[in-house]
PDB file as gemmi writes it, atoms N, CA and C in Angstrom:
CRYST1    1.000    1.000    1.000  90.00  90.00  90.00 P 1                      
ATOM      1  N   UNK A   1      79.938 162.383  89.647  1.00  0.00           N  
ATOM      2  CA  UNK A   1      79.847 161.022  90.193  1.00  0.00           C  
ATOM      3  C   UNK A   1      79.439 160.300  89.356  1.00  0.00           C  
ATOM      4  N   UNK A   2      79.307 158.968  90.253  1.00  0.00           N  
ATOM      5  CA  UNK A   2      79.788 157.959  89.601  1.00  0.00           C  
ATOM      6  C   UNK A   2      79.123 156.214  90.296  1.00  0.00           C  
ATOM      7  N   UNK A   3      78.209 155.736  89.095  1.00  0.00           N  
ATOM      8  CA  UNK A   3      77.269 154.694  89.620  1.00  0.00           C  
ATOM      9  C   UNK A   3      77.746 153.508  89.170  1.00  0.00           C  
ATOM     10  N   UNK A   4      77.249 152.541  89.929  1.00  0.00           N  
ATOM     11  CA  UNK A   4      78.324 151.287  89.947  1.00  0.00           C  
ATOM     12  C   UNK A   4      76.943 150.062  89.734  1.00  0.00           C  
ATOM     13  N   UNK A   5      76.430 149.815  89.036  1.00  0.00           N  
ATOM     14  CA  UNK A   5      75.779 148.076  89.026  1.00  0.00           C  
ATOM     15  C   UNK A   5      75.604 147.454  90.224  1.00  0.00           C  
ATOM     16  N   UNK A   6      73.954 147.933  90.969  1.00  0.00           N  
ATOM     17  CA  UNK A   6      73.905 146.539  91.974  1.00  0.00           C  
ATOM     18  C   UNK A   6      74.517 145.416  91.721  1.00  0.00           C  
ATOM     19  N   UNK A   7      75.010 144.819  92.637  1.00  0.00           N  
ATOM     20  CA  UNK A   7      75.119 143.132  93.065  1.00  0.00           C  
ATOM     21  C   UNK A   7      73.874 142.562  92.666  1.00  0.00           C  
ATOM     22  N   UNK A   8      73.226 141.656  91.730  1.00  0.00           N  
ATOM     23  CA  UNK A   8      72.500 140.765  91.771  1.00  0.00           C  
ATOM     24  C   UNK A   8      73.211 139.461  92.925  1.00  0.00           C  
ATOM     25  N   UNK A   9      71.890 138.892  93.770  1.00  0.00           N  
ATOM     26  CA  UNK A   9      71.740 137.347  94.345  1.00  0.00           C  
ATOM     27  C   UNK A   9      70.330 136.947  93.583  1.00  0.00           C  
ATOM     28  N   UNK A  10      70.733 135.732  94.303  1.00  0.00           N  
ATOM     29  CA  UNK A  10      69.820 134.427  93.450  1.00  0.00           C  
ATOM     30  C   UNK A  10      69.218 134.073  94.790  1.00  0.00           C  
ATOM     31  N   UNK A  11      67.898 134.114  95.021  1.00  0.00           N  
ATOM     32  CA  UNK A  11      67.748 133.664  96.255  1.00  0.00           C  
ATOM     33  C   UNK A  11      66.846 132.283  96.359  1.00  0.00           C  
ATOM     34  N   UNK A  12      67.260 131.153  96.778  1.00  0.00           N  
ATOM     35  CA  UNK A  12      66.487 130.190  96.615  1.00  0.00           C  
ATOM     36  C   UNK A  12      66.036 129.422  97.794  1.00  0.00           C  
ATOM     37  N   UNK A  13      64.974 129.603  98.102  1.00  0.00           N  
ATOM     38  CA  UNK A  13      64.430 128.870  99.532  1.00  0.00           C  
ATOM     39  C   UNK A  13      64.986 129.623 100.235  1.00  0.00           C  
ATOM     40  N   UNK A  14      65.698 129.720 101.273  1.00  0.00           N  
ATOM     41  CA  UNK A  14      66.316 130.780 102.156  1.00  0.00           C  
ATOM     42  C   UNK A  14      67.637 130.076 102.153  1.00  0.00           C  
ATOM     43  N   UNK A  15      68.378 129.913 100.462  1.00  0.00           N  
ATOM     44  CA  UNK A  15      69.168 129.657 100.290  1.00  0.00           C  
ATOM     45  C   UNK A  15      70.238 131.550  99.573  1.00  0.00           C  
ATOM     46  N   UNK A  16      71.267 132.256 100.033  1.00  0.00           N  
ATOM     47  CA  UNK A  16      71.226 133.172  99.469  1.00  0.00           C  
ATOM     48  C   UNK A  16      72.577 132.914  97.862  1.00  0.00           C  
ATOM     49  N   UNK A  17      72.653 133.273  96.961  1.00  0.00           N  
ATOM     50  CA  UNK A  17      73.785 132.804  96.411  1.00  0.00           C  
ATOM     51  C   UNK A  17      74.038 134.094  95.505  1.00  0.00           C  
ATOM     52  N   UNK A  18      75.836 134.588  95.591  1.00  0.00           N  
ATOM     53  CA  UNK A  18      75.629 135.757  95.472  1.00  0.00           C  
ATOM     54  C   UNK A  18      75.789 135.763  93.719  1.00  0.00           C  
ATOM     55  N   UNK A  19      76.294 136.206  92.676  1.00  0.00           N  
ATOM     56  CA  UNK A  19      76.650 136.716  91.651  1.00  0.00           C  
ATOM     57  C   UNK A  19      78.130 136.411  90.919  1.00  0.00           C  
ATOM     58  N   UNK A  20      78.394 134.942  90.246  1.00  0.00           N  
ATOM     59  CA  UNK A  20      79.441 134.453  90.295  1.00  0.00           C  
ATOM     60  C   UNK A  20      79.725 135.377  89.327  1.00  0.00           C  
ATOM     61  N   UNK A  21      78.974 135.987  88.022  1.00  0.00           N  
ATOM     62  CA  UNK A  21      79.621 136.680  87.429  1.00  0.00           C  
ATOM     63  C   UNK A  21      79.009 137.816  86.808  1.00  0.00           C  
ATOM     64  N   UNK A  22      79.179 139.329  87.968  1.00  0.00           N  
ATOM     65  CA  UNK A  22      78.578 140.158  87.744  1.00  0.00           C  
ATOM     66  C   UNK A  22      78.832 141.297  86.429  1.00  0.00           C  
ATOM     67  N   UNK A  23      79.471 140.767  85.542  1.00  0.00           N  
ATOM     68  CA  UNK A  23      79.196 142.091  84.097  1.00  0.00           C  
ATOM     69  C   UNK A  23      78.802 140.954  82.825  1.00  0.00           C  
ATOM     70  N   UNK A  24      78.312 140.095  83.402  1.00  0.00           N  
ATOM     71  CA  UNK A  24      77.278 138.671  82.322  1.00  0.00           C  
ATOM     72  C   UNK A  24      76.368 139.396  82.273  1.00  0.00           C  
ATOM     73  N   UNK A  25      75.507 138.464  81.505  1.00  0.00           N  
ATOM     74  CA  UNK A  25      73.851 138.781  81.456  1.00  0.00           C  
ATOM     75  C   UNK A  25      73.100 138.159  82.265  1.00  0.00           C  
ATOM     76  N   UNK A  26      72.087 138.448  82.824  1.00  0.00           N  
ATOM     77  CA  UNK A  26      71.874 137.450  83.278  1.00  0.00           C  
ATOM     78  C   UNK A  26      71.304 135.630  82.392  1.00  0.00           C  
ATOM     79  N   UNK A  27      71.068 136.076  81.102  1.00  0.00           N  
ATOM     80  CA  UNK A  27      70.966 134.737  80.971  1.00  0.00           C  
ATOM     81  C   UNK A  27      71.981 133.806  81.191  1.00  0.00           C  
ATOM     82  N   UNK A  28      73.213 134.666  81.093  1.00  0.00           N  
ATOM     83  CA  UNK A  28      74.618 133.473  81.559  1.00  0.00           C  
ATOM     84  C   UNK A  28      74.631 133.421  82.747  1.00  0.00           C  
ATOM     85  N   UNK A  29      73.830 134.249  83.682  1.00  0.00           N  
ATOM     86  CA  UNK A  29      74.841 133.612  85.083  1.00  0.00           C  
ATOM     87  C   UNK A  29      73.955 132.251  85.235  1.00  0.00           C  
ATOM     88  N   UNK A  30      72.451 132.362  84.346  1.00  0.00           N  
ATOM     89  CA  UNK A  30      71.217 131.627  84.900  1.00  0.00           C  
ATOM     90  C   UNK A  30      71.821 130.270  84.241  1.00  0.00           C  
ATOM     91  N   UNK A  31      72.048 130.402  83.285  1.00  0.00           N  
ATOM     92  CA  UNK A  31      73.342 128.590  82.986  1.00  0.00           C  
ATOM     93  C   UNK A  31      74.324 128.865  83.373  1.00  0.00           C  
ATOM     94  N   UNK A  32      75.690 129.179  84.052  1.00  0.00           N  
ATOM     95  CA  UNK A  32      76.029 129.246  85.126  1.00  0.00           C  
ATOM     96  C   UNK A  32      75.968 128.410  85.922  1.00  0.00           C  
ATOM     97  N   UNK A  33      74.932 128.577  86.647  1.00  0.00           N  
ATOM     98  CA  UNK A  33      74.624 128.906  88.176  1.00  0.00           C  
ATOM     99  C   UNK A  33      73.796 127.282  88.075  1.00  0.00           C  
ATOM    100  N   UNK A  34      73.142 126.776  86.890  1.00  0.00           N  
ATOM    101  CA  UNK A  34      72.394 125.429  86.732  1.00  0.00           C  
ATOM    102  C   UNK A  34      73.698 124.346  86.434  1.00  0.00           C  
ATOM    103  N   UNK A  35      74.836 124.806  86.451  1.00  0.00           N  
ATOM    104  CA  UNK A  35      75.765 123.535  86.626  1.00  0.00           C  
ATOM    105  C   UNK A  35      75.333 122.981  88.020  1.00  0.00           C  
ATOM    106  N   UNK A  36      75.992 124.031  88.885  1.00  0.00           N  
ATOM    107  CA  UNK A  36      75.994 123.591  90.201  1.00  0.00           C  
ATOM    108  C   UNK A  36      74.645 123.417  91.398  1.00  0.00           C  
ATOM    109  N   UNK A  37      73.649 124.253  90.592  1.00  0.00           N  
ATOM    110  CA  UNK A  37      72.438 124.093  91.681  1.00  0.00           C  
ATOM    111  C   UNK A  37      71.464 123.831  90.125  1.00  0.00           C  
ATOM    112  N   UNK A  38      70.751 122.420  90.017  1.00  0.00           N  
ATOM    113  CA  UNK A  38      69.939 121.839  88.998  1.00  0.00           C  
ATOM    114  C   UNK A  38      68.499 122.492  88.805  1.00  0.00           C  
ATOM    115  N   UNK A  39      67.990 123.685  89.800  1.00  0.00           N  
ATOM    116  CA  UNK A  39      67.301 123.860  90.375  1.00  0.00           C  
ATOM    117  C   UNK A  39      67.178 125.147  89.200  1.00  0.00           C  
ATOM    118  N   UNK A  40      68.029 125.947  89.045  1.00  0.00           N  
ATOM    119  CA  UNK A  40      67.767 126.646  87.961  1.00  0.00           C  
ATOM    120  C   UNK A  40      67.151 125.829  86.044  1.00  0.00           C  
ATOM    121  N   UNK A  41      67.715 125.492  85.961  1.00  0.00           N  
ATOM    122  CA  UNK A  41      66.932 124.630  84.735  1.00  0.00           C  
ATOM    123  C   UNK A  41      65.685 124.958  84.610  1.00  0.00           C  
ATOM    124  N   UNK A  42      64.956 124.391  85.705  1.00  0.00           N  
ATOM    125  CA  UNK A  42      63.640 123.955  85.525  1.00  0.00           C  
ATOM    126  C   UNK A  42      62.945 125.354  85.792  1.00  0.00           C  
ATOM    127  N   UNK A  43      63.314 126.690  85.794  1.00  0.00           N  
ATOM    128  CA  UNK A  43      62.777 127.828  85.561  1.00  0.00           C  
ATOM    129  C   UNK A  43      63.263 129.018  85.056  1.00  0.00           C  
ATOM    130  N   UNK A  44      62.463 130.051  84.567  1.00  0.00           N  
ATOM    131  CA  UNK A  44      62.951 131.435  83.297  1.00  0.00           C  
ATOM    132  C   UNK A  44      63.110 132.368  84.605  1.00  0.00           C  
ATOM    133  N   UNK A  45      63.992 133.343  84.689  1.00  0.00           N  
ATOM    134  CA  UNK A  45      64.222 134.255  85.029  1.00  0.00           C  
ATOM    135  C   UNK A  45      64.011 135.850  84.050  1.00  0.00           C  
ATOM    136  N   UNK A  46      63.533 136.790  84.510  1.00  0.00           N  
ATOM    137  CA  UNK A  46      63.303 137.405  83.450  1.00  0.00           C  
ATOM    138  C   UNK A  46      63.832 139.422  84.535  1.00  0.00           C  
ATOM    139  N   UNK A  47      64.724 140.423  83.230  1.00  0.00           N  
ATOM    140  CA  UNK A  47      65.239 141.233  84.254  1.00  0.00           C  
ATOM    141  C   UNK A  47      64.474 141.485  85.193  1.00  0.00           C  
ATOM    142  N   UNK A  48      63.100 141.860  85.145  1.00  0.00           N  
ATOM    143  CA  UNK A  48      62.177 143.149  85.567  1.00  0.00           C  
ATOM    144  C   UNK A  48      62.023 142.053  86.972  1.00  0.00           C  
ATOM    145  N   UNK A  49      61.981 140.914  86.734  1.00  0.00           N  
ATOM    146  CA  UNK A  49      61.696 139.483  88.152  1.00  0.00           C  
ATOM    147  C   UNK A  49      62.293 140.745  89.483  1.00  0.00           C  
ATOM    148  N   UNK A  50      63.689 141.187  89.478  1.00  0.00           N  
ATOM    149  CA  UNK A  50      64.557 141.604  90.258  1.00  0.00           C  
ATOM    150  C   UNK A  50      63.603 142.414  90.855  1.00  0.00           C  
ATOM    151  N   UNK A  51      64.084 142.356  92.403  1.00  0.00           N  
ATOM    152  CA  UNK A  51      63.634 142.949  93.437  1.00  0.00           C  
ATOM    153  C   UNK A  51      65.109 143.579  94.381  1.00  0.00           C  
ATOM    154  N   UNK A  52      64.646 145.332  94.590  1.00  0.00           N  
ATOM    155  CA  UNK A  52      65.796 146.254  95.730  1.00  0.00           C  
ATOM    156  C   UNK A  52      65.785 145.481  96.628  1.00  0.00           C  
ATOM    157  N   UNK A  53      66.661 145.303  97.397  1.00  0.00           N  
ATOM    158  CA  UNK A  53      66.945 145.207  98.964  1.00  0.00           C  
ATOM    159  C   UNK A  53      67.273 146.478  99.520  1.00  0.00           C  
ATOM    160  N   UNK A  54      66.841 146.067 101.028  1.00  0.00           N  
ATOM    161  CA  UNK A  54      67.752 147.197 101.793  1.00  0.00           C  
ATOM    162  C   UNK A  54      68.936 147.323 101.760  1.00  0.00           C  
ATOM    163  N   UNK A  55      69.985 146.476 101.524  1.00  0.00           N  
ATOM    164  CA  UNK A  55      71.786 146.581 100.989  1.00  0.00           C  
ATOM    165  C   UNK A  55      71.986 147.451  99.898  1.00  0.00           C  
ATOM    166  N   UNK A  56      70.880 147.193  98.969  1.00  0.00           N  
ATOM    167  CA  UNK A  56      71.224 147.704  97.676  1.00  0.00           C  
ATOM    168  C   UNK A  56      70.825 147.002  96.176  1.00  0.00           C  
ATOM    169  N   UNK A  57      71.453 145.731  97.038  1.00  0.00           N  
ATOM    170  CA  UNK A  57      71.646 144.270  95.904  1.00  0.00           C  
ATOM    171  C   UNK A  57      70.245 144.148  94.922  1.00  0.00           C  
ATOM    172  N   UNK A  58      70.435 143.728  94.214  1.00  0.00           N  
ATOM    173  CA  UNK A  58      69.483 143.172  92.906  1.00  0.00           C  
ATOM    174  C   UNK A  58      68.475 141.271  93.711  1.00  0.00           C  
ATOM    175  N   UNK A  59      67.691 141.510  94.165  1.00  0.00           N  
ATOM    176  CA  UNK A  59      67.342 139.595  94.343  1.00  0.00           C  
ATOM    177  C   UNK A  59      66.466 139.359  93.684  1.00  0.00           C  
ATOM    178  N   UNK A  60      66.170 137.915  93.185  1.00  0.00           N  
ATOM    179  CA  UNK A  60      65.785 137.324  92.048  1.00  0.00           C  
ATOM    180  C   UNK A  60      65.448 135.874  92.878  1.00  0.00           C  
ATOM    181  N   UNK A  61      64.513 135.735  92.772  1.00  0.00           N  
ATOM    182  CA  UNK A  61      63.656 134.948  93.819  1.00  0.00           C  
ATOM    183  C   UNK A  61      63.335 133.670  92.854  1.00  0.00           C  
ATOM    184  N   UNK A  62      64.051 132.657  92.943  1.00  0.00           N  
ATOM    185  CA  UNK A  62      63.720 131.497  92.480  1.00  0.00           C  
ATOM    186  C   UNK A  62      62.712 130.597  92.876  1.00  0.00           C  
ATOM    187  N   UNK A  63      61.229 130.778  91.862  1.00  0.00           N  
ATOM    188  CA  UNK A  63      60.587 129.799  91.868  1.00  0.00           C  
ATOM    189  C   UNK A  63      60.461 128.265  91.541  1.00  0.00           C  
ATOM    190  N   UNK A  64      60.605 127.679  92.504  1.00  0.00           N  
ATOM    191  CA  UNK A  64      60.883 126.056  92.378  1.00  0.00           C  
ATOM    192  C   UNK A  64      59.203 125.257  91.693  1.00  0.00           C  
ATOM    193  N   UNK A  65      59.290 124.381  91.226  1.00  0.00           N  
ATOM    194  CA  UNK A  65      57.733 123.753  90.477  1.00  0.00           C  
ATOM    195  C   UNK A  65      57.592 123.084  91.743  1.00  0.00           C  
ATOM    196  N   UNK A  66      56.442 122.610  91.578  1.00  0.00           N  
ATOM    197  CA  UNK A  66      55.987 121.727  92.961  1.00  0.00           C  
ATOM    198  C   UNK A  66      56.021 120.386  92.656  1.00  0.00           C  
ATOM    199  N   UNK A  67      56.997 119.540  94.090  1.00  0.00           N  
ATOM    200  CA  UNK A  67      56.558 118.526  93.154  1.00  0.00           C  
ATOM    201  C   UNK A  67      55.657 117.576  92.704  1.00  0.00           C  
ATOM    202  N   UNK A  68      55.789 116.347  91.909  1.00  0.00           N  
ATOM    203  CA  UNK A  68      54.722 115.823  91.507  1.00  0.00           C  
ATOM    204  C   UNK A  68      54.222 114.437  92.063  1.00  0.00           C  
ATOM    205  N   UNK A  69      53.216 113.867  92.726  1.00  0.00           N  
ATOM    206  CA  UNK A  69      53.237 113.218  94.005  1.00  0.00           C  
ATOM    207  C   UNK A  69      52.225 112.039  93.033  1.00  0.00           C  
ATOM    208  N   UNK A  70      52.282 111.286  92.735  1.00  0.00           N  
ATOM    209  CA  UNK A  70      51.249 110.313  92.109  1.00  0.00           C  
ATOM    210  C   UNK A  70      50.709 109.177  93.291  1.00  0.00           C  
ATOM    211  N   UNK A  71      49.288 110.126  92.951  1.00  0.00           N  
ATOM    212  CA  UNK A  71      48.635 109.062  94.803  1.00  0.00           C  
ATOM    213  C   UNK A  71      47.405 109.138  94.486  1.00  0.00           C  
TER     214      UNK A  71                                                      
END                                                                             
């Protein structure tokens, strides 16, 4: 019997971003994604934040900070 690691997917709003480096650590992937998606710099993801979906993927929801409004 063989087991394979579940694919990671990052959810930013309605956008699903596939894991660009499936064998890398979560911190390395977040650092890489932050180059293309600056919102990754403003949040911290932990392994335990992931949840499994119906396709067997591990989904990490990116919680965006509230926009600051002066007024």
